[in-house]
TIKOLLUM-518051 format. One record per residue (C-alpha): x, y, z; residue in three letters. Coordinates in steps of 0.001 Angstrom, whole numbers, plus 524288, in hexadecimal, padded with zeros to 5 digits. Example, Ala and Ser with C-alpha at 12.3 -4.5 7.8 and 13.67 -1.06 7.14 Angstrom:
8300C7EE6C81E78ALA
835667FBDC81BE4SER
END
This chain:
5D42DB219D3884FUNK
5DF57B18B038BFBUNK
5DDDDB0A983879FUNK
5E485B002B38F76UNK
5ED0DAF6D0387D8UNK
5E845AE8CD3873CUNK
5F14CAE0AA38F9DUNK
5F494AD28738D7BUNK
5EC93ACF49399B0UNK
5E003AD4D3393D9UNK
5E2B9ACE80386B4UNK
5E4FCAC13A38CF5UNK
5D890AC26E39522UNK
5D076AC5A338917UNK
5D5D1AB9D9381E8UNK
5D31BAB14B38DAEUNK
5C4F3AB60838E85UNK
5C357AB3C437FF7UNK
5C806AA5C13813BUNK
5BF95AA33E38D47UNK
5B326AA80E386BAUNK
5B67CAA0C337A2EUNK
5B7AEA93C23812BUNK
5AB80A968838941UNK
5A3B9A98D637CE1UNK
5A920A8C4E376FFUNK
5A5C1A84C638374UNK
597B4A898038430UNK
595E4A875337596UNK
59A69A794B3771EUNK
59157A774C382C5UNK
58602A7C9A37ACAUNK
588FEA733F36F94UNK
589C9A673237846UNK
57AF0A64B437920UNK
5799CA664F36A67UNK
58494A5CA5367D0UNK
57EAAA52DA37168UNK
5713CA53CB36AF8UNK
576D9A521335D50UNK
57EE6A4671361D7UNK
57300A3FC6367D8UNK
56B01A41E035B87UNK
575C4A3C73352D3UNK
578AAA30F035BEEUNK
56A83A2C9835CF6UNK
565D8A300934F62UNK
57084A2CC4345B2UNK
56B04A1EEF343F3UNK
55E53A24B233ECDUNK
564F1A2B4A33347UNK
5623BA233C3271AUNK
55ADAA248A31A4DUNK
54DBEA218A32090UNK
54FD6A2CC2329F9UNK
54E4BA364E31E91UNK
543E9A2F10316A8UNK
53A08A2A40320D1UNK
53052A31AB32917UNK
530D5A32AF337E1UNK
52C79A266D33F39UNK
5215CA25C0348DEUNK
52401A26C33575FUNK
52108A184C35964UNK
52A7AA13D234ED2UNK
53534A1C7335432UNK
53319A177E3622DUNK
53311A093535DF7UNK
53F97A0B0235637UNK
545D5A11E5361CCUNK
541F6A070B36B37UNK
547009FC533623CUNK
553BFA037B35FD0UNK
550FDA04EB3515EUNK
552B1A106634850UNK
546D7A1944348E0UNK
53FBAA182F33BCEUNK
53BB7A23AC33371UNK
54286A305833031UNK
540E8A3ECD32DAEUNK
53B98A3EDD31FD1UNK
52F48A45E83241FUNK
5376BA505532ADAUNK
53FCCA528931ECCUNK
533D7A5330315F5UNK
52CB3A5C7C31F07UNK
53870A656932039UNK
53A52A664A3118BUNK
52BCAA68A930F85UNK
52B6BA739831990UNK
5378AA7A2831402UNK
53211A79C33062BUNK
524BDA7F1730A24UNK
52ACDA899F312BCUNK
533D6A8DB2307A2UNK
5286CA8E9A2FE38UNK
52148A975B307D3UNK
52C6BA9FB730D0DUNK
53620AA1A9301EBUNK
52D2AAA85C2F7EBUNK
5266AAB05D30277UNK
53348AB468308C2UNK
5399EAB82E2FBDEUNK
52DF9AC06B2F7C9UNK
52D84AC6C53052CUNK
53C15AC9EC304F9UNK
53B3CACFD22F753UNK
52F9EAD80E2FB64UNK
536DAADD1D30768UNK
5429BAE0E22FF2EUNK
53A58AE77D2F4BBUNK
53068AEE572FD8FUNK
53784AF03930A7EUNK
52F9FAFBE030F6AUNK
5219CAF76C30D7CUNK
518A5AF3C1318A6UNK
517BCAE5C0313E8UNK
5269BAE4C3313C8UNK
52742AE958321E8UNK
51D1BADF27325A5UNK
524A1AD44731EB6UNK
53178AD895324D2UNK
52B54AD90833262UNK
5256AACB78330D9UNK
5325EAC64C32BC2UNK
539ABACB7D33799UNK
52F05AC6003404AUNK
52FF6AB86D33A50UNK
53EC8AB86C33B60UNK
53DC6AB9B834A15UNK
53277AB03B34BECUNK
5360EAA33B3526AUNK
53383A970D34A6DUNK
52A5FA91A9354D5UNK
52166A9D5B352F1UNK
5217BA9B4F34432UNK
51E2DA8D063469EUNK
51270A911634ED0UNK
50E05A9A2C343DCUNK
50F08A8F33339DEUNK
50795A865D34331UNK
4FC8CA90403444DUNK
4FC58A931C335A6UNK
4FDA9A856A33006UNK
4FCBCA7A7633A00UNK
4F06CA7F18340EAUNK
4E865A81BD3347EUNK
4ECABA74DF32E44UNK
4EB81A6D4D33B1FUNK
4F80DA65D33381DUNK
506ADA67623377CUNK
50C99A67E1329EBUNK
5187FA6BF53223CUNK
51109A782D31E41UNK
51111A7D2932C46UNK
51FBBA7B5D32D5FUNK
5219FA81BA32015UNK
519E8A8DB932436UNK
521F8A8F3033096UNK
52EADA8D603291FUNK
52A60A970431E9FUNK
52774AA154328ECUNK
53528A9F9332E6FUNK
53B44AA02B320DAUNK
5342CAAC8931C66UNK
53C04AB6CB32421UNK
54906AB12B31FA5UNK
544E1AB0A53115BUNK
53F31ABE5F311B1UNK
54B7AAC429317C2UNK
5546FABC6530ED5UNK
54D0DAC1A53030BUNK
54B93ACFA6307B6UNK
559B2AD28130B75UNK
56032ACF1C2FE60UNK
55574AD64F2F71AUNK
55741AE24F2FFA2UNK
56610AE20A2FE38UNK
564B5AE0D22EF84UNK
55B22AEC282EF37UNK
56465AF4A62F73DUNK
56F9FAF1852EE0AUNK
56752AF4D62E252UNK
562E0B01712E8BDUNK
5710CB05A42E9DAUNK
5727CB038F2DB47UNK
56596B0A342D81EUNK
56C04B168E2D32CUNK
57361B0E7E2C91DUNK
566C1B08582C45FUNK
55BCBB123B2C269UNK
5513EB07D32C2CBUNK
54E9CAFD4B2CCC3UNK
55087AEF052C9D0UNK
541E0AECFA2C989UNK
53FCFAF7CA2BFB2UNK
54A91AF2852B701UNK
544BFAE4E82B778UNK
53750AEA862B496UNK
53CF4AF1392A8B2UNK
54278AE4152A45FUNK
534E5ADDD32A581UNK
53893AD6262B1C9UNK
52CFAAD4762BAD3UNK
52D90ADD0C2C6E6UNK
52B4DAD1BD2D064UNK
537CAACAFF2CC06UNK
54040AD6B42CF59UNK
54301ADCEF2DC82UNK
541BFAEB6E2DA49UNK
54BA3AF48B2E070UNK
54466AFF372E7A6UNK
54C15B0BCB2E961UNK
548E6B153E2F435UNK
5443BB21CA2EDEDUNK
54A8DB1F382E0C2UNK
54070B19872D7A0UNK
5427CB141C2CA35UNK
5403CB1CC92BE77UNK
531D9B1FC22BBB4UNK
53120B166D2B051UNK
538AFB0B642B6F7UNK
52C88B03AA2BA78UNK
525BFB06212AD77UNK
52579AF9E12A4FFUNK
52B0DAFABB29786UNK
END
């Protein structure tokens, strides 16, 4: 098949199209950023006078106090201390709920990847990863807000913990699985698994991730305490 040589005309036209599309992309990107820049400028222009020490140490004012200060041209009293406290409280409670559960779930998936329970956990993890946050908020509302008949930091912590769980489980499972695969490659060099060796050294089995080999078990007396 005969290939036609690339002429200077075709090369120049390709460079011209490349430049045209490059500047078009830059133009539309700038147009997209204009509303964002305008909003940020308005917020900074109207709100920079509110930034002081009281803004971080006082709670939010009532609607009446804010309206009176706005009418009189004064600085709106109060601050965002309640928002900062609530955010920290929700993050701490969600971490207490999600981090231990996610780590244990990830270790279980890496150690027992073919059990029915592992398939259920993996399916639910994939399902939660694709669930919108608004749906998780509705679930937390039905689980916590409705039974307690009030909004609280616990409801937000439950919703945040549900969103954190898939990430923690996956982040724990993948390194454990990669480490197990690497150890499996070296299994022929070490006749016993890491768990069996630790068991021989009187280390408790729950503190060691055992390396399961497919079809190649440890020696018969590997799991026998000495």
